[in-house]
SEGU-132794 format. One line per field, with one value per residue: residue number from 1; x, y, z of N, C-alpha, C in turn; residue in one letter. Coordinates in steps of 0.02 Angstrom, whole numbers, plus 50000, padded with zeros to 5 digits. Layout:
N
nr NUM|...
n_px X|...
n_py Y|...
n_pz Z|...
ca_px X|...
ca_py Y|...
ca_pz Z|...
c_px X|...
c_py Y|...
c_pz Z|...
rest A|...
This chain:
266
nr 1|2|3|4|5|6|7|8|9|10|11|12|13|14|15|16|17|18|19|20|21|22|23|24|25|26|27|28|29|30|31|32|33|34|35|36|37|38|39|40|41|42|43|44|45|46|47|48|49|50|51|52|53|54|55|56|57|58|59|60|61|62|63|64|65|66|67|68|69|70|71|72|73|74|75|76|77|78|79|80|81|82|83|84|85|86|87|88|89|90|91|92|93|94|95|96|97|98|99|100|101|102|103|104|105|106|107|108|109|110|111|112|113|114|115|116|117|118|119|120|121|122|123|124|125|126|127|128|129|130|131|132|133|134|135|136|137|138|139|140|141|142|143|144|145|146|147|148|149|150|151|152|153|154|155|156|157|158|159|160|161|162|163|164|165|166|167|168|169|170|171|172|173|174|175|176|177|178|179|180|181|182|183|184|185|186|187|188|189|190|191|192|193|194|195|196|197|198|199|200|201|202|203|204|205|206|207|208|209|210|211|212|213|214|215|216|217|218|219|220|221|222|223|224|225|226|227|228|229|230|231|232|233|234|235|236|237|238|239|240|241|242|243|244|245|246|247|248|249|250|251|252|253|254|255|256|257|258|259|260|261|262|263|264|265|266
n_px 51634|51760|51873|51979|52005|51983|51979|51871|51832|51758|51661|51668|51787|51916|51873|51919|51969|51865|51758|51754|51623|51523|51392|51223|51189|51073|50976|50891|50923|51048|51147|51104|51137|51292|51323|51416|51445|51410|51315|51357|51372|51467|51487|51426|51324|51359|51396|51404|51496|51473|51504|51524|51468|51392|51483|51508|51522|51564|51558|51674|51625|51689|51740|51621|51568|51656|51622|51488|51503|51564|51462|51362|51423|51448|51358|51394|51514|51671|51770|51939|52118|52294|52381|52460|52511|52517|52582|52557|52664|52770|52841|52974|53002|52971|53071|53182|53169|53191|53090|53010|52901|52763|52685|52608|52616|52695|52757|52731|52709|52710|52614|52625|52612|52531|52471|52559|52673|52712|52742|52858|52861|52917|52931|52963|52964|52882|52721|52681|52591|52435|52369|52404|52361|52402|52447|52395|52390|52359|52218|52185|52248|52174|52048|52065|52093|51975|51886|51925|51921|51939|51975|52045|52195|52314|52408|52554|52660|52809|52921|53078|53223|53269|53238|53111|52995|52892|52753|52647|52506|52385|52240|52188|52050|51959|51894|51769|51827|51964|51960|51917|52027|52126|52074|52082|52220|52259|52171|52135|52014|51869|51715|51537|51373|51241|51104|50999|50978|51032|51201|51368|51427|51556|51660|51785|51936|52100|52243|52346|52322|52266|52129|52116|52194|52115|52008|51901|51781|51727|51559|51530|51454|51479|51431|51465|51598|51721|51649|51552|51410|51384|51306|51307|51404|51452|51449|51547|51658|51669|51695|51816|51901|51902|51960|52073|52207|52221|52296|52224|52053|51884|51762|51593|51527|51430|51394|51307|51172|51226|51308|51460|51586|51738|51917|52008|52170|52275
n_py 45785|45868|45862|45751|45656|45755|45861|45890|46000|46007|46042|45921|45869|45830|45769|45652|45611|45639|45651|45788|45880|45963|45939|45972|45983|45980|46021|45876|45798|45751|45610|45539|45455|45478|45485|45429|45474|45359|45305|45235|45201|45305|45372|45435|45567|45696|45819|46001|46148|46279|46413|46432|46420|46287|46186|46028|45878|45706|45540|45419|45275|45152|45166|45180|45053|44975|45017|44979|44841|44814|44855|44763|44647|44663|44752|44879|45014|44987|45074|45133|45117|45158|45110|45188|45317|45494|45663|45842|45963|46098|46264|46251|46110|46086|46160|46089|45969|46012|46074|46204|46269|46252|46101|45940|45775|45711|45554|45455|45329|45163|45027|44849|44731|44803|44910|45023|44977|44870|44943|45006|45123|45230|45280|45453|45482|45591|45621|45693|45712|45649|45551|45651|45766|45894|45862|45946|45939|45837|45827|45851|45741|45633|45666|45652|45515|45463|45456|45353|45181|45007|44940|45022|45090|45197|45340|45399|45534|45533|45598|45543|45525|45646|45636|45628|45501|45409|45316|45177|45118|45004|45032|44964|44880|44923|44842|44826|44761|44788|44927|44941|44887|44979|45095|45060|45054|45184|45279|45217|45157|45050|45035|45007|44977|45062|44990|45053|45178|45325|45356|45293|45165|45167|45033|44979|45047|45088|45078|45218|45278|45405|45420|45369|45462|45571|45539|45459|45330|45158|45136|45269|45373|45407|45534|45614|45637|45745|45835|45743|45650|45504|45351|45222|45074|45091|45231|45263|45203|45281|45406|45382|45355|45481|45564|45502|45536|45652|45747|45798|45785|45833|45775|45734|45690|45586|45566|45484|45588|45700|45803|45828|45923|45871|45866|45753|45697|45615
n_pz 53837|53920|53997|54093|54245|54343|54490|54625|54752|54913|55063|55127|55088|54964|54806|54687|54515|54424|54279|54174|54104|53980|53972|54016|54186|54309|54458|54502|54391|54420|54456|54351|54191|54100|53934|53790|53616|53552|53629|53737|53910|54009|54126|54287|54314|54428|54495|54489|54436|54534|54518|54386|54216|54133|54167|54220|54321|54322|54389|54340|54248|54269|54397|54469|54448|54525|54652|54659|54650|54773|54859|54828|54871|55009|55063|55098|55076|55124|55245|55220|55245|55247|55335|55421|55536|55570|55583|55582|55502|55558|55534|55572|55566|55433|55368|55414|55346|55219|55148|55058|55105|55222|55220|55191|55271|55410|55434|55574|55628|55565|55528|55548|55413|55325|55188|55183|55249|55166|55053|55085|55159|55288|55463|55482|55348|55228|55175|55028|54922|54856|54733|54644|54705|54814|54981|55117|55257|55405|55410|55277|55216|55271|55222|55082|55077|55122|55016|54939|54879|54922|54809|54726|54665|54744|54713|54779|54825|54905|55022|55054|55143|55089|54955|54829|54814|54706|54740|54723|54800|54866|54954|55114|55180|55328|55466|55597|55706|55693|55705|55838|55902|55864|55923|56057|56070|56032|56095|56212|56254|56259|56182|56188|56123|56202|56266|56327|56280|56186|56127|56163|56267|56383|56404|56444|56510|56472|56574|56611|56490|56372|56394|56524|56595|56575|56654|56619|56646|56660|56614|56592|56465|56295|56191|56086|55972|55930|55800|55776|55809|55907|55909|55879|55835|55707|55694|55788|55729|55611|55669|55735|55626|55569|55666|55714|55699|55766|55894|55998|56044|56056|56170|56206|56353|56458|56628|56743|56767|56718|56595|56505|56422|56367|56340|56251|56258|56154
ca_px 51688|51811|51934|51976|52043|51976|51969|51819|51839|51697|51669|51683|51854|51929|51852|51963|51957|51801|51753|51724|51580|51481|51322|51185|51172|51032|50943|50842|50952|51111|51137|51086|51194|51329|51332|51456|51408|51387|51264|51387|51374|51537|51492|51366|51324|51363|51403|51417|51536|51421|51524|51535|51410|51404|51537|51483|51570|51533|51600|51687|51584|51729|51742|51554|51561|51692|51583|51428|51525|51575|51397|51327|51458|51447|51305|51421|51582|51712|51822|52005|52176|52357|52420|52509|52490|52562|52570|52569|52729|52771|52892|53039|53010|52972|53138|53228|53163|53207|53031|53010|52843|52734|52632|52624|52605|52754|52738|52758|52703|52689|52592|52647|52568|52484|52497|52616|52732|52733|52768|52922|52855|52948|52927|53010|52945|52830|52673|52674|52531|52397|52336|52420|52335|52447|52422|52411|52399|52326|52148|52184|52265|52117|51995|52079|52089|51906|51847|51953|51895|51991|51993|52077|52263|52326|52475|52581|52728|52835|52989|53116|53294|53282|53218|53041|52980|52823|52735|52578|52482|52313|52217|52164|51988|51960|51832|51756|51874|52026|51948|51916|52096|52162|52048|52111|52290|52268|52132|52132|51946|51826|51646|51484|51308|51199|51037|50949|50969|51082|51270|51408|51445|51626|51664|51850|51983|52168|52284|52397|52303|52236|52062|52125|52216|52057|51962|51846|51770|51675|51492|51519|51427|51505|51378|51492|51670|51730|51585|51511|51371|51396|51253|51314|51473|51472|51464|51611|51708|51677|51727|51886|51937|51908|51999|52124|52274|52221|52326|52171|51986|51833|51711|51535|51523|51378|51405|51244|51127|51264|51344|51521|51630|51807|51966|52049|52237|52295
ca_py 45777|45920|45847|45690|45656|45819|45859|45935|46011|46026|46043|45853|45850|45832|45709|45650|45567|45654|45671|45854|45880|46023|45918|46007|45948|46025|45985|45829|45749|45723|45538|45509|45430|45517|45441|45455|45481|45293|45282|45195|45233|45317|45403|45453|45638|45702|45886|46057|46203|46328|46480|46433|46397|46233|46141|45975|45824|45639|45485|45371|45215|45097|45176|45164|44980|44948|45032|44936|44773|44810|44860|44699|44594|44671|44797|44945|45027|44985|45125|45106|45152|45135|45078|45234|45376|45549|45727|45901|45995|46170|46296|46224|46043|46091|46182|46035|45919|46042|46099|46277|46293|46202|46058|45869|45739|45675|45487|45440|45257|45120|44964|44789|44696|44851|44935|45068|44936|44833|44991|45032|45188|45225|45340|45504|45501|45642|45613|45759|45716|45587|45555|45715|45823|45909|45849|46005|45922|45774|45829|45843|45672|45590|45683|45620|45443|45444|45446|45296|45115|44957|44912|45074|45107|45266|45364|45442|45563|45527|45622|45495|45541|45703|45624|45613|45437|45399|45249|45157|45072|44989|45036|44904|44894|44920|44818|44850|44731|44826|44993|44935|44876|45042|45142|45039|45073|45257|45318|45181|45140|45005|45058|44963|45009|45064|44967|45093|45243|45349|45359|45231|45152|45149|44967|44970|45103|45063|45115|45265|45303|45472|45415|45361|45526|45616|45519|45419|45269|45113|45160|45334|45369|45456|45553|45650|45639|45801|45860|45687|45615|45432|45312|45153|45055|45122|45301|45265|45187|45339|45459|45365|45365|45553|45599|45458|45568|45713|45742|45815|45782|45850|45725|45749|45631|45585|45526|45492|45633|45759|45802|45867|45924|45861|45861|45692|45701|45546
ca_pz 53886|53908|54034|54134|54309|54377|54563|54651|54823|54948|55135|55149|55066|54893|54770|54629|54458|54391|54209|54166|54046|53971|53970|54067|54247|54349|54513|54477|54344|54444|54467|54287|54151|54051|53877|53735|53554|53531|53675|53791|53976|54028|54191|54324|54327|54501|54524|54443|54462|54548|54497|54314|54179|54086|54188|54264|54337|54325|54413|54286|54257|54297|54470|54494|54448|54582|54712|54657|54666|54846|54891|54819|54908|55082|55084|55113|55054|55185|55252|55205|55271|55219|55389|55449|55573|55556|55616|55541|55508|55569|55494|55589|55540|55360|55348|55429|55293|55155|55112|55052|55142|55267|55194|55197|55334|55433|55457|55641|55640|55510|55559|55513|55367|55296|55125|55193|55266|55106|55004|55108|55192|55354|55505|55459|55280|55224|55120|54997|54880|54844|54668|54612|54744|54869|55048|55156|55328|55423|55390|55204|55201|55288|55176|55018|55085|55137|54955|54903|54894|54929|54744|54686|54683|54765|54695|54831|54820|54973|55032|55094|55143|55046|54885|54820|54784|54685|54763|54710|54852|54865|55024|55148|55215|55401|55495|55665|55753|55687|55733|55911|55923|55857|55973|56121|56070|56025|56143|56276|56275|56222|56190|56166|56116|56262|56247|56361|56248|56139|56152|56168|56336|56395|56436|56475|56503|56481|56622|56586|56423|56373|56424|56596|56623|56573|56707|56596|56685|56634|56631|56560|56397|56248|56144|56029|55963|55884|55777|55755|55860|55905|55941|55854|55821|55644|55709|55823|55678|55568|55709|55746|55563|55556|55717|55744|55697|55806|55961|56044|56015|56106|56182|56248|56397|56510|56688|56778|56732|56700|56532|56507|56363|56390|56286|56255|56230|56137
c_px 51742|51875|51923|52017|52041|51963|51916|51827|51774|51712|51688|51752|51861|51910|51888|51935|51889|51811|51722|51685|51542|51408|51285|51168|51136|51001|50888|50871|51022|51098|51117|51147|51226|51347|51379|51415|51381|51332|51291|51387|51446|51543|51425|51370|51316|51360|51413|51464|51489|51439|51538|51473|51431|51463|51508|51535|51532|51583|51612|51652|51625|51735|51675|51543|51597|51653|51522|51447|51535|51508|51358|51357|51448|51393|51329|51490|51625|51761|51891|52059|52238|52401|52474|52474|52540|52544|52585|52640|52719|52829|52961|53051|53011|53040|53189|53228|53174|53148|53031|52951|52813|52677|52654|52608|52668|52732|52772|52757|52682|52674|52609|52591|52512|52513|52558|52679|52757|52763|52834|52919|52879|52931|52981|53000|52890|52786|52659|52611|52499|52358|52344|52395|52380|52412|52443|52428|52363|52253|52141|52199|52206|52058|52004|52071|52017|51866|51876|51916|51952|52012|52026|52147|52268|52398|52498|52648|52754|52907|53025|53191|53312|53264|53144|53032|52907|52804|52661|52559|52408|52288|52189|52100|51997|51893|51826|51806|51940|52019|51949|51987|52136|52139|52075|52184|52299|52234|52125|52062|51917|51755|51598|51419|51270|51128|50982|50938|51025|51151|51303|51434|51518|51628|51729|51892|52053|52207|52336|52382|52277|52168|52067|52147|52160|52008|51902|51842|51721|51606|51477|51490|51456|51451|51405|51568|51685|51663|51535|51476|51382|51341|51255|51388|51497|51488|51532|51668|51722|51713|51800|51927|51949|51958|52058|52194|52277|52255|52275|52104|51936|51781|51653|51519|51466|51399|51345|51197|51162|51303|51404|51553|51701|51853|52010|52116|52262|52371
c_py 45828|45907|45783|45700|45723|45810|45911|45939|46035|46028|45974|45830|45856|45765|45709|45606|45577|45665|45741|45855|45946|46003|45951|45962|45997|45985|45940|45779|45727|45651|45501|45490|45484|45470|45472|45455|45415|45266|45239|45235|45242|45349|45415|45527|45652|45773|45938|46107|46262|46397|46485|46405|46341|46188|46091|45921|45758|45589|45437|45305|45157|45104|45159|45089|44948|44959|44988|44864|44764|44814|44794|44644|44601|44718|44867|44952|45033|45044|45094|45146|45125|45103|45123|45288|45432|45612|45783|45927|46068|46199|46266|46155|46042|46112|46127|45983|45948|46066|46174|46309|46236|46165|45986|45841|45700|45608|45473|45365|45222|45051|44905|44761|44742|44876|44980|45029|44899|44880|45021|45102|45181|45287|45390|45524|45554|45628|45682|45766|45648|45596|45623|45776|45833|45897|45908|45987|45856|45772|45820|45773|45626|45603|45651|45544|45420|45429|45389|45232|45065|44926|44963|45087|45182|45284|45414|45471|45568|45553|45575|45510|45595|45695|45606|45547|45436|45326|45237|45105|45061|44989|44970|44923|44885|44894|44841|44823|44770|44896|44991|44926|44941|45093|45124|45061|45149|45297|45284|45165|45086|45027|45007|45002|45006|45047|45011|45161|45261|45351|45291|45225|45133|45084|44957|45033|45077|45109|45158|45289|45374|45472|45408|45426|45577|45601|45481|45354|45224|45135|45229|45324|45425|45470|45586|45647|45692|45830|45805|45654|45540|45396|45239|45138|45086|45196|45307|45251|45248|45396|45444|45375|45439|45586|45560|45489|45631|45701|45758|45810|45794|45794|45755|45686|45640|45540|45537|45535|45696|45749|45849|45867|45921|45851|45800|45704|45630|45541
c_pz 53870|53947|54075|54197|54344|54451|54582|54726|54854|55023|55162|55128|54991|54861|54703|54573|54426|54317|54208|54101|54041|53961|54028|54125|54292|54407|54485|54428|54364|54466|54404|54247|54108|53994|53826|53671|53528|53577|53731|53856|53997|54097|54223|54342|54402|54527|54469|54477|54471|54521|54422|54279|54131|54103|54239|54273|54345|54351|54355|54299|54286|54373|54501|54497|54507|54647|54716|54675|54741|54883|54886|54862|54983|55108|55100|55084|55116|55187|55243|55240|55238|55272|55418|55490|55560|55593|55567|55551|55527|55528|55507|55560|55464|55335|55359|55373|55223|55115|55113|55089|55182|55232|55202|55266|55351|55462|55524|55657|55576|55540|55515|55468|55341|55230|55132|55208|55205|55054|55025|55136|55264|55396|55486|55387|55283|55163|55091|54955|54873|54780|54635|54648|54804|54936|55092|55228|55341|55400|55314|55183|55213|55241|55107|55022|55093|55074|54913|54922|54895|54863|54698|54711|54700|54747|54747|54809|54892|54975|55080|55087|55093|54974|54882|54784|54765|54699|54747|54763|54843|54937|55049|55185|55290|55425|55567|55715|55752|55717|55809|55938|55919|55909|56042|56126|56072|56080|56211|56300|56230|56235|56162|56162|56182|56243|56278|56328|56201|56171|56154|56240|56341|56434|56474|56462|56518|56528|56585|56515|56429|56405|56500|56628|56624|56629|56683|56635|56649|56659|56606|56490|56355|56196|56082|56030|55910|55865|55761|55814|55852|55943|55917|55844|55756|55652|55741|55774|55635|55605|55721|55683|55550|55603|55744|55743|55739|55874|56016|56009|56072|56110|56221|56287|56447|56567|56733|56737|56706|56634|56537|56438|56389|56331|56298|56221|56216|56129
rest V|S|A|L|K|R|T|V|K|S|K|E|G|A|F|T|D|F|I|Q|T|D|A|A|I|N|P|G|N|S|G|G|P|L|L|N|I|M|G|D|L|I|G|I|N|T|A|I|Q|A|R|A|E|G|I|G|F|A|I|P|I|N|R|A|K|R|V|V|K|E|L|L|A|S|G|R|V|S|P|V|W|L|G|L|S|G|Q|D|L|D|Q|G|S|A|S|Y|F|G|L|S|R|V|Y|G|V|L|V|T|D|V|Y|K|E|T|P|A|A|Y|A|G|I|H|P|G|D|I|I|L|S|M|N|G|I|E|V|Q|D|K|A|G|Y|L|G|L|L|R|V|Q|T|R|S|E|D|V|D|L|A|V|L|H|D|G|K|V|R|N|I|V|V|R|P|Q|S|L|D|L|R|Q|I|R|S|Q|A|W|S|R|W|G|I|V|V|D|K|D|S|R|G|R|G|M|L|V|G|K|V|R|K|N|S|G|S|A|R|L|G|L|Q|P|G|D|K|I|H|Q|I|G|N|Q|R|V|S|S|Q|Q|D|F|L|D|A|F|L|R|Y|R|M|N|N|K|V|M|L|K|V|Q|R|G|R|N|F|Y|Y|V|K|L|N|S
């Protein structure tokens, strides 16, 4: 073991809290145990640094145990959130808040009875970092949050009234019912599985919502949200979690036999 609490960045986002090791990790033995000199299991070998020799990373065993516990209890690792929405900053807003450069997420909404609300985060605050990793923008924030579990605390650096506060919060799991409620509020649609084929069937469209202004109608089928294909409620949940903070998201919609790519403004 050469270092602890290391961060590994990939196309899927930043993954935190790795053990760095010089033990050989090669294709075929990733997923195997990392043992200490006493033979105790301390981690699960996971990744290597492709541009360096002899640098590998392992998931700490205590974190793996928390994930296993959740898998045994519910069959899956539930997606989590902190109970807030936000937007990216530009040069003007960054200067207004006293930042020397553009980064962070400006909190626009905090939902009741959520970790963010209990922690005292307010609209107008700026999330600067998570677990010591700088939050560049909304996508970076969501990427960092995506690798957390509901049994792990998250350390946030939050700019509030010109001062940086360090806050520890524990994420809250999101179930399908909550996702449907958020999608109705944010996007203005309710979707259901289409028993006749692929895609999600639009069941309801809220008046004056982004979906209504776009012209979506009950009976339309949504096949893709952003870069993610959707053919189940779980697909829709994952897509909403990924794109819920976007002001615009591209949809692939079927009406009758015709397919369209349309831009949803939320």
